[in-house]
C-alpha positions, 0 to 999 in steps of 0.5 A: 454653404457653410451657413446653409450647414450650419443652420441645418445643424441647428436645425437639428437641433431644434428637431431634438429640443422639440422631441423632448418637449414632452418631457418638458424639460426645456433649455432656456432659449437664451442659451441656445446658439444664435443660429438655433435661435433664429431656426426656432422663431423660423419654426414659430412663424411658420407654426403661426403667420401672424408672428415674425422673427425679430432677430437678424439671424432669423429674417436672413434664414427666413430669406434663404428659405424662401428660394424658388423652386421652379424657374420664374417666366421669362421677360418679353424681349430679345435680350431678355431672352439671353439674359433669361437663358444665362440666369436659368442656366445658373440657377441649374448650375447652383441646383446641381452644385447643392445636389452634388454638396448634399453629403456634405450637408449630411455630414454636417448636420449629424456632426453638429446636431450631436455635439450639440445634443450632446452638450445641451444633455449635460446642461440639462443634466446639471439643471435637474434637482437631487432626486436621491432623497426621494427614492421612497416614493418610488416601491422598492420593486421598481429599483429591483427591476431596472436591470430588466424591466418588464415593460407591462408592468411598468406601465402599469404602475405608472398611474400609481406613481403619477397620483404618488407624485401629485399627492406631494406638493411640497417636494420640489418639481413633482409636477414636472415629475408626473408629466415626465411619467405620463410621457414616459408611459406614453413611450411605453405604450408604443413598445412591444411588451417583450422588448427591453429598453435598449431593443425598444430604442433601436428597433421599435418601428415609426409607426408604433400607435396606441392603438397596436399597444391596446391590441397587445394588452387585449391578448392577456385574459382579464382574469389573469390582469386582475390577478395580476393587479391583486398581486401588486396591489398586496406587494405593495401594501405590504411594502409600505407596511414594512416602510411604516413599521421602520420609520416608527421604529426609527422614531421609537430610537429617536424618542429614546434618545431624547428621554435620554438627554432629558434625564440628563438635564439637557432639556428639563421640561414638564410632559403634558398628559396625552389626550387617551390618558385624560379621557381615561381618568375621566373612565376611572372615575365615573367607574366608582360614581353612583348618584341618585339623580340618574346621571349614567356613565354614556362616555365611549369605550371599546368592549370586548366579548366573545365566546370563552377561548375565542381569541378575545385576548389575543386579539387585544394582545396583538392591539397592544403589541405585548403578552401582557395577559395570564393564559390558560389551556380551555380554563377561564382566566378573565375572571373580572373586566380589564380596562386597558388605555392604549396610547403612543409612547417612546417605550412600551411599557405598563402601568396600574392605575394605583401603582407606580410600578412601570412594567418593561414590556420588552423584558421577559421577566417583566412581562411575567411579573405583569401576567402574575400581578393582573392573575392575583388582582383577578383573584383577590377581587372574586369573593368567596363562593364566587368565579367572576367578579364586575370589579374592573381592573385598570391597566395602561400600555404605552408604545411606539405604533400603539393606536389610542384607545381604552378597551374592556376585556370582559369574561368569556360567554360560556354556555355550560357551568363547569366543576369547580364554578359557581352555579350562577356564573354563566348569569354573573358573565351575561350581567356584566357583559350586557352592563357595559354593551348597554352604554349606547355609546359602547363600541362592541368588539365582537369576537368569533372563533372562526375555527369552529362552527358558527353555529356554536356561538353565543356571543352573537346573539348576545351582541344582536340583543344588545346593538341590533342595528349594529350601528356600534359593533365591529366583528372579527373573525379570528383563527382564519388560517384554521379556518381555511385550512379545515372548512371545505368551502371557504365561501362560509368564511366569505358569507361570515365577513359580509355578514350574511351567516349570522343574524347580527348586523355590524360596522365592518367585518375583519379577518385576523390570525392571532398565533401560531398554536405556540403560547410563547410565541412573540407578538413579532413572529405573530405579525410576520406570520399573519402578513405572509399567510394572507399574503398567500391566502387564497381568500384575498386573492379569490376576492372573498376578503378585501385587503382592509379587512384582514391583519390586526393592524387595519383592525386596530386602525379601524377600531381606534377611528371608530373610537374616537368618532364616537368620542367627539360625537358624544363627549360633549353631550355628556358633559352637558349631563354632568353639568346639570347634575352638579346643579341639582347637587348643589341646589339640595346641599344649599338647602339642607346644609346652608351652614356647613362646609361641603365636606367629602368623606376624606375631609370628615375623616381628617377632622375627626382624625385632628379631633381624637389626637387632641384628645390623646394629646390631652391626657398628657395634660391631666395633673399627676394629683389627678392621676394618683387619686383616680389610681387609688381609689380604683386600686382599693376598689380592686383589692379591698375585698381581698384585704378584708376577708382574707387578711384582716378578718382571719388574723383579727379573729385569732384575739392574739396580737402575735397571731395577728401579726404573723398571719398579716405578714405571711398573706401580705407576702403571698399577696404581693408576689401572686396577685398585687402588681397584676391588679395594679397594672390592670387598674392603671390600664384601665383608668388610662382607657377610662380617661381617654373615653371621658376626654373623647365624650367631652370633645363629642359634647362641644362638637355637636355632629354625631358624624364622628360617633362611630369612628371615634368609638371604633378608634377608640377600641382598636387602639386599645386592643392594640396597646399592650402593657409594658410588663417589664415595670411589673417587677420593679412594681412588685419591690416596691409594693413589698417593700411598703408593706413591710414598713411598719414605723408611722412616723407622726400623729396625722399618719396615725390619724389618717390610718385611723380614718381610713380604717373607719371608713373601711369598716363603716363600709363593710359593716353597711353592706353587712347590714345590707346582706342581712336585711336582704336574708330576713325580710322587712321588719315591722315597720316597713309591713306596716307601713309599705304593706310588705311581707315575708316570704317563707325563707325570710321568715325562717331566717328572721326567726334564726337571726333572733336565736343566734343574737341571743347567742352573741349577747350570752357570749360576746367574746365568741369565736367565728364558728359555731360548734356543732353542738351549738348548732343542734341546741339552736335548731331544737330551739327553733323546732320548739316554736315550730320552725323547721331550720336546716343546719346550713343555714344557721351556719350562713346566717351565723357567718353574717351576724358574726361578721357584723358583730365583729365589725361593730367591735372593731369600730369601737376598738379603732375609736379607743385606739385614737388615743393610742399613738403615744402607746405605740411610740412608747411600745407599751403593751397593752390589750386594749391600745396595742392597735395591730390593725391600725398598724395594718391599715397604715401599711395598707395605705401606704402601699397604695400611695406609693404604688398610686405614684408608680403607676401615674409615672409610668402613664404620663411617661410611657403608656400615654405616649404609646397609646398616641402612637397606636391611635396614630396607626390605627387612624392611618390604617382607617385612612387606607382602608376606604370601605372602612371609612364608608362604613363609618362615616355615613349619612346623607350629608357625607354622600351628597358631599362626595356625589357633588364632589365627583360630579365637579372632578368629572365635569372638569375633566370633561371640559379639559379634554374637550379643550384638548380635543378641539386643540388637536382637531 
């Protein structure tokens, strides 16, 4: 009996194992009790008669289980009948005994089976893997309902959980978990929807079937089921969205820690440029590229267009996750295209292409500075008299969770030009928008304000013209919250997002909410408001909008996918186009400039810069003798007229030695105090300019290249314009000149002879000039009239007659003074009238001035010739009216002043001014080097433009090839 009890108990264990086979958590056969293994083999044998048990316990149990259920027939014979009766009575006794022992069998089975089940459950529990690390697979609301499980909802989400388990093959034993979900679903389908798990386990009838469960589900209406499913789907989507944002935040924190470690030098590595940064650099180069070979920029970018105040900028800010653009209530703020390169990064920062400053978008002061800088750049790009500008402002924004793409925010399309705008503002905006949208690979992000009547839209017609098939257009409806609130018929919104209201076509339609009406609200608060709105919106609940059509998050993902798809499809074609353009440019260069290097404008500027600096340095190599000779000559040319006319002639015509010296000293003092230092500095500055220009002209002749002519001339003019002579040297120069002019002591004969030579040269030059003036006054003489067939004019005839009359007067009075008396003027006029010549007294005096000047200069030259032998009398201080030679001393004083002044100016030039001029030239060259417009104006020609195009095409092709290689690696 004990053996039979144990067998039945093990049979209960077998039943427990078989009941749990649906969950697939089976105990290994080796761990079962031997008798249980026998039961197991017996069970298999009954299911499969071909199989026989292999263990002794199983064979024993098989023999026991085959007891006869009815008495056998008695054998024939007498004794056999007694024996048969005895055997039958024994069999009946054994059967009664077994029936009496049934309660012990049941009790033993229950106790043994329960103990074994408990022990088996503990073993299974220890064998199961720890699944706490994978709680995120099951949505949060399943754990929230763990206390009170809604079996209907749990039954509905089981397929989702099963699919999630299938999508994660890398986690351990998820196949078994999926089967468990299936088993649990089959159990729950047999329970009543309102029962709790405990009640279902204890009170559920055994006869529950899937057909009964289906009848219970069919009691609810189809509409309620759809509503419940939509609510659950939205709730699940929002949960996953929050989970994703939490993971992104954790990722951001981890990357910050890594970067901080890098800054401390723990991990030193070179960070490679991201894929989107490489692509953005290509676009920046293409924005300045202009070729004559029709190689157009057809690389993709996302062009954001829309009516003014439709929410373009807000959509872009939601995608960039920061308030980066200046804002205004109703007025035009976007005055030029803004290219924004979005990429993922550990820190939320922004940076301009041409600046190294990084704006932290997490700080409000940096955000305000960024908006102010964008506004300044926009206003600076707009020319005077205009409202908008086609000049592009390049900006990059990086941050965690930002989708990689390149967007171009364009000025809003307007229908009317208001006060303060240029008359062509509307046409200019249309031209800029068409220029960007006509790119066949540009993605058009068409923004439409949902809070206004659709019929007032202007941009939709423009977009339909540029992309009539809608193959690259994405339509975005903004301000959906206001649209739902204000519109009487929400079906109109459904018509818009389904593409049935507007004539334009699009790849996709999205509905977003990008604000709550306040300019100071944060991006995070707007995101929360957008999610809450769509979660509770009847547009989504009633099926007018699909879940994938709402929120800027889904919009950003869709635009990014479309952008990269377009990039992968077109970038190689663009690279081939630039490769062909490069071949054409190289062929033209080889044919036209075979012996010249391909120097672009910047390289040519550097070459010209070095040549100009060499020319400036060559000024310091000019010899002192050359400087002094030039300065002395130019200074005398500048002051000689004043010396002769205002100092020498007035003093010499006094005919008195004391009066001569007094007049000379006074006039020399006045001249030195007021004019002479200024004249000397002017002469020095002009000399420096002339020498600088002379050296530049010499280098120009050697170079034989006219490309630098305009640049050198501009550098020379600008350097001279900026140069300011050191005025502090004027006072010391005045003192030096005054001391030189006061000295009258000629120490040796060579100085005396040099003074006489200087005086003779000066007087002869003046006499020659005077003769030339007189000849012009009186006209040609008789030889010229007869030989050259020239005639005198009436005025010249009058002058000639007047000259003849005045010459007779000078012959009579050789010591005549410089001025004619009135009676002498009257006498001369009377004599001329007697010969029939009417003469004006002013003409007589003017003619006398020139004749007396010639007469005086001739006498001075004669006196100068006499003074050649007067140095002996000068040293002995003899007083002789003929050999006193005060005029020679005057010219010696002038000559010595010129020598000393030239020497002083030469020292100032070589020690100070040449270096200052060199510094000015360097500053001018640096300023010109930073001014691209000036370089383009000063260095021109087909050779320069061809080299520029060739350089840019090569750079574009190289960057495109590097980008394509990186793109293939990312695939």
